[in-house]
C-alpha positions in Angstrom: -151.1 -112.2 -8.2 -150.2 -115.8 -8.9 -146.5 -116.7 -8.9 -146.7 -120.3 -10.2 -146.2 -119.2 -13.7 -149.9 -119.2 -15.1 -150.7 -115.5 -14.9 -151.6 -113.7 -18.1 -149.4 -110.7 -19.1 -150.2 -107.5 -21.0 -147.3 -105.4 -22.3 -147.7 -101.7 -23.0 -144.1 -101.3 -24.2 -142.4 -102.7 -27.1 -139.2 -103.2 -25.0 -141.3 -105.2 -22.3 -142.8 -107.3 -25.1 -139.2 -108.2 -26.2 -138.3 -109.0 -22.6 -141.3 -111.3 -22.2 -140.3 -113.4 -25.2 -136.5 -113.3 -24.3 -137.8 -114.9 -21.0 -139.7 -117.6 -22.9 -143.1 -116.3 -21.6 -144.6 -115.6 -25.0 -147.3 -118.1 -24.4 -148.6 -116.0 -21.4 -148.7 -112.7 -23.3 -152.3 -111.8 -24.1 -152.0 -108.2 -25.2 -149.5 -105.7 -26.7 -149.3 -102.3 -28.2 -149.6 -101.2 -31.8 -145.8 -100.7 -31.8 -144.9 -104.0 -30.6 -143.4 -105.6 -33.7 -140.6 -107.9 -32.3 -140.4 -110.9 -32.3 -142.8 -111.4 -35.3 -145.1 -113.5 -33.0 -146.0 -110.4 -31.2 -147.9 -109.0 -34.2 -150.4 -111.8 -33.9 -151.6 -110.7 -30.5 -154.5 -108.4 -29.6 -153.5 -104.7 -29.7 -154.6 -102.7 -26.8 -153.4 -99.1 -27.7 -153.4 -96.9 -30.7 -151.7 -93.6 -31.6 -153.7 -90.4 -32.0 -150.9 -89.3 -34.6 -152.1 -90.4 -38.0 -149.6 -92.7 -40.1 -149.6 -89.9 -42.7 -147.3 -87.8 -40.4 -143.8 -89.0 -41.2 -141.6 -85.9 -41.2 -139.6 -85.2 -38.0 -140.7 -81.6 -37.6 -144.4 -82.5 -38.1 -144.2 -85.3 -35.6 -142.4 -83.1 -33.1 -145.0 -80.3 -33.5 -148.0 -82.7 -33.0 -146.4 -84.5 -30.1 -145.4 -81.1 -28.4 -148.9 -79.7 -28.9 -150.7 -82.7 -27.5 -148.5 -82.9 -24.4 -148.8 -79.2 -23.9 -152.5 -79.5 -23.9 -152.3 -82.3 -21.5 -153.6 -85.1 -23.7 -151.9 -88.4 -24.1 -150.7 -89.3 -27.7 -151.9 -92.9 -27.1 -155.1 -94.3 -26.4 -155.8 -97.5 -24.3 -158.7 -99.8 -25.2 -160.3 -100.3 -21.8 -162.9 -102.9 -23.0 -160.4 -105.1 -24.6 -158.2 -104.9 -21.6 -161.1 -106.1 -19.5 -161.7 -108.9 -21.8 -158.1 -110.0 -21.9 -158.0 -110.0 -18.1 -154.2 -109.9 -17.4 -152.8 -110.3 -14.0 -149.5 -108.5 -14.9 -149.4 -105.4 -16.8 -146.0 -104.0 -17.9 -145.6 -100.3 -18.4 -143.4 -97.2 -17.8 -143.4 -93.7 -16.5 -140.2 -92.5 -18.2 -141.5 -90.9 -21.3 -145.1 -89.8 -22.4 -143.9 -89.9 -26.0 -142.8 -93.5 -25.9 -145.9 -95.2 -24.5 -149.2 -94.8 -22.9 -148.9 -92.5 -19.9 -148.7 -94.1 -16.6 -151.9 -92.2 -15.3 -154.0 -93.5 -18.2 -152.8 -97.2 -17.3 -153.3 -96.7 -13.6 -156.9 -95.4 -14.2 -157.7 -98.2 -16.6 -156.3 -101.0 -14.2 -158.3 -99.4 -11.5 -161.5 -100.0 -13.3 -160.6 -103.8 -13.6 -162.1 -106.1 -10.9 -159.8 -108.3 -8.9 -156.1 -108.0 -8.0 -153.8 -106.7 -10.7 -150.1 -106.0 -10.7 -148.8 -103.1 -12.6 -145.1 -103.1 -13.1 -143.4 -99.8 -14.2 -140.1 -100.3 -15.8 -137.8 -97.2 -15.5 -134.3 -98.1 -16.9 -131.9 -95.2 -17.6 -128.7 -97.1 -18.0 -127.6 -100.5 -19.3 -127.5 -101.9 -15.8 -131.0 -100.6 -15.4 -132.1 -102.4 -18.5 -130.6 -105.6 -17.2 -132.4 -105.2 -13.9 -135.8 -104.6 -15.6 -135.4 -107.9 -17.3 -134.9 -109.4 -13.7 -137.9 -107.4 -12.4 -140.2 -108.9 -15.2 -139.0 -112.3 -14.5 -139.5 -112.0 -10.8 -143.0 -110.6 -11.4 -143.9 -113.4 -13.6 -142.7 -116.0 -11.2 -139.6 -117.1 -13.2 -136.6 -115.5 -11.5 -134.2 -118.2 -12.6 -135.0 -117.5 -16.3 -134.3 -113.9 -15.6 -130.8 -114.8 -14.3 -129.9 -116.8 -17.3 -130.9 -114.1 -19.8 -129.2 -111.4 -17.8 -126.0 -113.3 -17.4 -125.7 -114.0 -21.2 -126.2 -110.2 -22.0 -123.8 -109.1 -19.2 -121.1 -111.5 -20.8 -121.6 -109.8 -24.1 -121.3 -106.4 -22.7 -118.1 -107.4 -21.0 -116.6 -108.7 -24.2 -117.2 -105.3 -25.8 -115.8 -103.2 -22.8 -112.9 -105.4 -22.4 -111.7 -104.4 -25.9 -111.4 -100.7 -24.9 -109.7 -100.9 -21.6 -106.4 -100.7 -23.3 -107.6 -98.2 -26.1 -105.5 -94.9 -26.2 -107.6 -93.2 -28.9 -111.1 -92.1 -27.9 -112.9 -90.5 -30.9 -115.4 -87.7 -30.1 -118.9 -89.1 -30.8 -122.2 -87.2 -31.1 -125.3 -89.4 -31.0 -128.6 -87.7 -32.3 -132.0 -88.9 -31.2 -134.0 -86.6 -33.4 -133.0 -84.5 -36.4 -135.6 -81.6 -36.7 -135.4 -80.0 -34.2 -132.0 -81.7 -33.1 -132.0 -83.7 -30.0 -128.9 -85.4 -28.5 -129.4 -89.0 -27.3 -129.6 -89.5 -23.6 -130.1 -92.2 -20.9 -128.1 -95.4 -21.9 -126.8 -94.1 -25.2 -123.9 -91.9 -23.8 -123.0 -94.8 -21.5 -122.8 -97.1 -24.5 -120.5 -94.6 -26.4 -118.3 -94.5 -23.4 -118.2 -98.3 -23.1 -117.0 -98.7 -26.7 -114.1 -96.2 -26.1 -115.8 -93.1 -27.6 -116.1 -89.6 -25.9 -119.5 -87.9 -25.9 -119.5 -84.4 -27.2 -123.1 -83.9 -25.8 -125.6 -85.9 -23.9 -125.4 -87.0 -20.3 -125.4 -90.6 -19.0 -128.7 -91.5 -17.3 -130.5 -88.2 -18.3 -133.2 -87.7 -20.8 -132.3 -86.5 -24.4 -132.1 -82.8 -24.8 -132.4 -80.3 -27.6 -129.2 -79.0 -29.1 -128.5 -76.2 -31.6 -126.3 -76.6 -34.8 -123.8 -74.2 -33.3 -123.4 -76.5 -30.3 -123.0 -79.5 -32.6 -120.3 -77.8 -34.5 -118.5 -76.5 -31.3 -118.4 -80.1 -30.0 -116.3 -81.0 -33.0 -117.4 -84.6 -33.3 -115.2 -87.1 -35.2 -118.2 -89.5 -35.8 -121.9 -88.5 -35.8 -124.5 -91.2 -35.2 -128.1 -90.6 -36.3 -130.6 -92.6 -34.3 -134.0 -90.9 -34.3 -136.4 -92.3 -31.9 -138.8 -94.9 -33.3 -137.2 -94.8 -36.9 -136.0 -97.7 -38.9 -132.7 -97.4 -40.8 -134.7 -96.6 -44.0 -136.8 -93.9 -42.5 -133.6 -92.2 -40.8 -131.9 -92.1 -44.3 -135.0 -90.5 -45.6 -135.1 -88.0 -42.8 -131.3 -87.2 -43.0 -131.9 -86.4 -46.7 -134.7 -84.1 -45.9 -132.8 -82.1 -43.2 -129.8 -82.3 -45.6 -127.7 -82.9 -42.7 -124.3 -83.1 -44.4 -124.8 -79.8 -46.3 -126.0 -78.1 -43.1 -123.0 -79.4 -41.3 -120.6 -78.1 -44.1 -122.3 -74.7 -44.1 -122.0 -74.4 -40.3 -118.6 -75.9 -39.8 -117.1 -74.4 -43.0 -115.3 -77.6 -44.1 -115.4 -81.3 -44.5 -118.0 -83.4 -42.7 -117.0 -86.2 -40.3 -118.3 -89.6 -40.9 -122.1 -89.6 -40.4 -123.7 -93.0 -39.7 -127.4 -93.8 -39.7 -128.5 -96.6 -37.6 -131.8 -98.5 -37.0 -132.5 -96.6 -33.8 -136.0 -98.0 -33.2 -134.7 -101.6 -32.9 -131.3 -101.2 -31.4 -130.9 -97.9 -29.5 -134.3 -96.4 -28.4 -135.8 -99.4 -26.8 -134.6 -100.5 -23.4 -134.8 -104.3 -24.0 -132.4 -107.1 -24.7 -131.5 -106.0 -28.3 -129.7 -102.9 -26.7 -126.8 -105.1 -26.4 -126.8 -105.6 -30.2 -126.8 -101.7 -30.4 -123.7 -101.7 -28.2 -122.0 -104.3 -30.4 -123.0 -102.1 -33.4 -121.7 -99.0 -31.9 -118.3 -100.8 -31.4 -118.1 -101.3 -35.1 -119.0 -97.8 -35.8 -116.6 -96.1 -33.3 -113.8 -98.6 -33.6 -113.7 -100.1 -37.0 -110.1 -101.1 -36.6 -111.1 -103.9 -34.1 -112.4 -106.3 -36.7 -114.9 -106.8 -39.4 -118.4 -105.5 -39.3 -121.4 -107.8 -39.1 -124.1 -105.1 -38.9 -122.9 -102.7 -41.6 -125.4 -102.4 -44.5 -128.0 -104.3 -42.4 -128.6 -102.1 -39.3 -126.2 -99.2 -39.9 -124.6 -97.5 -43.0 -122.6 -94.4 -43.7 -124.2 -91.5 -45.1 -123.0 -90.8 -48.8 -120.8 -87.6 -48.9 -119.8 -87.9 -45.2 -116.3 -88.5 -43.9 -113.0 -87.0 -44.7 
């Protein structure tokens, strides 16, 4: 592995692709996944993976069923183009082991890399917290031979996190917040999301910091008595989330279970700002501040990356 800043990089994660560009290493990136869509330049690069789920499957329940079946049968839901990987000849391959639903499984990557001639470095990024996300940016910078760039990017992100958290040190009200990562069946958000809720002064009604998302029932949702509900289905844009919420008829369902009015329900662009452990997670934190504490100043993200569901709120 060369460390003088010339080595080719292949990213098998949308978040890693964002990290590579944030570090100013876009010119060394030779391959990405079919889901790497940011920054726009990433879409021009060779794509080394594809999903075995067809594009026609858009419905939460169908997606969940297909993924559960595939994983239960021990098959990966993503395929890796071995021949293209050989042709691209990357020295550094960025991947993860955290979630077989989010990216090509580590076993598949390890096997593919094992078939390549010469020395390769596979860097597996496993952040489960905001600090872990910052550390993974530094890991990529170190592996690519540009540790100084990593320090600059991380310092800027850390300063923004501090600005947000400073605002809540003096807060007395801590609204109960429920963040949902899937709507049918219901899954509560995990990993860095409960931490982000706490940092903006909210109290999680479900979900554990640093732990994976878990399935939750409607009675559990109602019992938690959230004052704000945030919908952030994994991999969904804001438009797709609104479409899905209408299908699940979230607010009607809530009223039926809770026997009364529905608290504010907010849909966000989860795919971009909450599900991917990359630099834009800090945008997500700033957005969550607007949602949980609207009293602290005007919103720059509302209508762009989040919006309130019609019919929700007192």
